[in-house]
C-alpha positions in Angstrom: 0.0 0.0 0.0 1.4 3.4 -1.0 1.9 5.9 1.8 0.4 9.3 1.1 2.8 12.2 1.8 1.4 15.2 3.6 2.0 17.5 0.7 0.2 15.1 -1.7 -2.8 15.1 0.6 -2.8 18.9 0.9 -2.6 19.2 -2.9 -5.6 16.9 -3.3 -7.6 18.9 -0.7 -6.7 22.2 -2.4 -8.0 20.9 -5.7 -11.4 20.3 -4.3 -14.2 22.9 -4.6 -14.7 24.9 -1.4 -18.0 23.2 -0.7 -16.2 19.8 -0.5 -13.4 21.1 1.7 -15.8 21.5 4.5 -16.7 17.8 4.2 -13.0 16.9 4.3 -12.6 19.0 7.4 -15.6 17.4 9.1 -14.4 14.0 8.2 -10.8 14.6 9.5 -12.2 16.0 12.8 -14.4 12.8 13.1 -11.3 10.6 12.5 -9.3 12.5 15.1 -12.2 12.1 17.6 -12.5 8.4 16.9 -8.7 7.8 17.3 -8.7 9.7 20.6 -11.7 7.7 21.8 -10.0 4.4 21.1 -6.9 5.5 23.0 -8.8 6.4 26.1 -10.5 3.0 26.6 -10.1 1.8 30.1 -9.9 -1.8 31.3 -11.0 -1.1 34.9 -13.2 -4.2 34.6 -10.3 -6.5 33.9 -10.2 -9.4 36.3 -13.6 -8.4 37.7 -15.0 -11.9 37.2 -11.9 -13.9 38.2 -13.7 -15.3 41.3 -15.9 -17.3 38.8 -13.0 -18.8 36.7 -13.1 -22.1 38.5 -16.9 -22.5 38.1 -17.4 -21.5 34.5 -15.6 -21.8 31.1 -14.8 -18.6 29.4 -17.8 -19.0 27.1 -20.2 -19.7 29.9 -18.8 -16.8 31.8 -19.3 -14.5 28.8 -22.9 -15.6 28.7 -23.4 -15.2 32.4 -21.9 -11.7 32.3 -24.4 -10.8 29.6 -27.2 -12.2 31.7 -26.0 -10.2 34.7 -25.9 -7.0 32.7 -29.4 -7.5 31.3 -31.0 -8.8 34.5 -29.0 -7.5 37.5 
């Protein structure tokens, strides 16, 4: 896959009509938001069900966790 250079990307954007540049700006802002959101994921729940590991398989535990979330 060919890597796009910054200047190449800028040239492509500059060649767009003004009305479409706004769409590019909005899309880039969305991508930035999405990338920050993924970086900020927390795993505070990690190990939260470890007390059940001897009583359930991982698949059973996954199903149980879903049940517990739906019907607390």
